[in-house]
N, C-alpha and C positions, 0 to 999 in steps of 0.2 A: 625602667629606675635599678630593678633588678643586675641588668649589666653592669650601668654605671657606679653603683655602689661596692659591687662586687672589685671592679676594677680601680674604684680609689684604694682599696683597703689594701688590695696586691699590692697597688705602686704605691702605699706608703701614702698616701695623702691623708688618707682615716688613718690614725695610727694608730696602733696595740692599745687598749683599754681607752680609747675614746667614746666619748657619749654618742647614742646619735639615739634623737630627737624624734618624730613623727613630723611633729608642725613644721620645725627647720627645715629639714630634709623635703618635706611636700613640698613647702616655699621653694628649694633648690631647683628641686628637678619639674618643679611648675606641674607638680600631678596632686593627683588626690592624699589624704593621710589615708584613706583604707588601700591604696594602692604602696604606698608606702612599708606600713604593716607587713602588705600580704612577702611584699620584696625583702621587708628583715626578716619574717619569719622563715622563708627560703636559704637566708644566709645561716641562721641558726641550724637547717638541715644540713647545709655541707660544712660549718662548723669553724666561718670565718664571724661570726655574731653568739655573742648569749645574752639573752633576755634573764637580768635579775628582779625578781619579787619583789613590786612596791618601789621599782628603782626606773627601769627602764632598760634599753638597750645596747650593748659595749660592745666594739671589737672585740673578739678575739687577742688575749695575753695568752703569748707561747710559756707555760715553763720549765723545768729541763727537766722533768718526766716526759711533759709534752713532747720536747724537742727529739728525747732519748727512743719515744718510741715510736713519734714518725723517721728519723734519722735509722730505726735497723729494717722498721717496712720496707721502705723506701729502696734500701739499700738491698733487700732481697728482689721486691722487685725491676729495680732497673738492672741487676747486675742479670736479672734472666733476660731480661727483654734486650738488654744489650746482646749476649750471646747470640742471641736470635733474630735479631734484626742480621748481625753480621754472617752468621750463616743463609739466613734466605726470604732476609727481603726485596721484594718486588722492585720491578722498575720504578713506578711512582712510587711507591715508600722511600726508595733514592732519590728522586729528584724531591721528595719532598722535605728528607732530610738533610741535602743539601741547599735549601732554601732556609731552612728551618736555623743553618751555622750561619749564613750568609746575612740572614736580617741581626743573629745575634754579635756577630764580627763589629756590622754597623753601627746597633744601637751600644755597643761598647766604647768603642772607637772616639764617638759621638760625646761621651764620657754622661749621657744621661740615665742617671740610677732606675727610675722609674719606665722607663723605655728597656734600659739591661734585660731589667729583670723581669718583665714581661716577656720576650725574646727567650731570658732560661728557662725559664717554665717552659715556654713551646718547644725549644729545641729538646725538652725531655721528653715531652709527650710525642713528640713524630719519631723518638726513639721506644716510644712505648707502642706504636701506633706499627710502627717500621717493623717486629719482632711476629707482627700476625699470630696472633693469639688472642682470642675472640674473649676468656674467660678472664687475664690477665688484663687485658685494655677495659674490660668494666670493672674489675675490683679496684685498678688504680685509680678509672673516673671518678669511684666516691672518695677517695681521697685528694684527689688533684687538686682542690682547694687549700685544702690545709698545707699543702707541700708547698701549693706558692706560698701562704705564709711563711713559712720555714726560707724556704727561696730568699725572701725578701728580707727576713731576720739575718740569715747569715748575709748576703750582699749588702748589707748594711754596715758590717764590722768590715768591710772591704774599701783601703786608700783611692784606690782608683775601679774603674766599673772596667775599663781597659783587661783588667787580669783576667778578664771572666771567658776571654778567646784563648792565654796561654794555659786555663785549667780544662778549657774541654776542646781543644784541639787534638790533643793525642786520642782521645775516645769517638771522635768521630773520627777519622782516618782508620785506627783499629775496625770499625764497624764498615765502612765504603770501603775499604780494601779485604772484607774477609776474615780477618783475624781473631775466631770464636773466642777462644782463654783469653786472648789480650782485654777484648772489649769488655767482657764477663770482668778482669779482674780491674783496668781503669775504671770500669763503673761504680763499681763496690768501694774501689779506692775514693777517687772524688767526693761520693755520699760519706761516706767516714770521714774522711781528714777535714772537709769543712763544716761536719756536723759538729763533729766532736769541741769545735774551735766555741762554736754559736752554745752546746751545752755548758763547757765549761765559762762563756761569758753570764749565761744563766745561774748559771748557781752560784756564783760571784756576785752579783747583781742578787742574787736572794737573801745571799748570806751578809751582805750587807744590809739590807731589810730589817733583816731581822737582829741586830742591833742593836741594845738601847741606846737612845742618847746622852750622850755626855750630859752629866753632873756640875753648873753652878758652883761654884764657890762660893756663900754667903762673904761680902767685903767685913771686915772687926771693924768698927768705929770707934 
């Protein structure tokens, strides 16, 4: 139940702000409400859902500040990971990175946004693993699901999932060819550039929602 709900949120099937009802989800997942409730508690711990007092559960919605915090944190993590992966990735880690990039390219070419977003996160997780740095891996794991929402939200602004290949290919080749400084630079630039677009979009959306509704003029009799 937890895995299916997590996948639905990261793929955008369950959109940000969507209500999560225990009874409905239990029917859809063919399981008990107690099982769904436990899964929802896990999603809250992962940052994918929130529990609203007296209301129920909802899929987490990113604010502009949430996105800024995740982008700055992610850029630091992935810049370090890319440089370490370029310098010291093992042969199995390189093979895993090859497979992750191939999957991203295949999903993007089919123009399936949900599958491409899943593959996008998996590619970045492969870079983290290739860094061969246990504490970095552990800290990234703690926020990886929130980073998944960040990636999904950012990719939703793209006109074509196929563009993901052009975004990631230079970083992939820099790591594979052992260009340490170049890999770090590209990793940070990718996260910061795409993050800036999302943050700007969220700020614009938030500003619009705060604007007062236009007053209707009364017609003169």
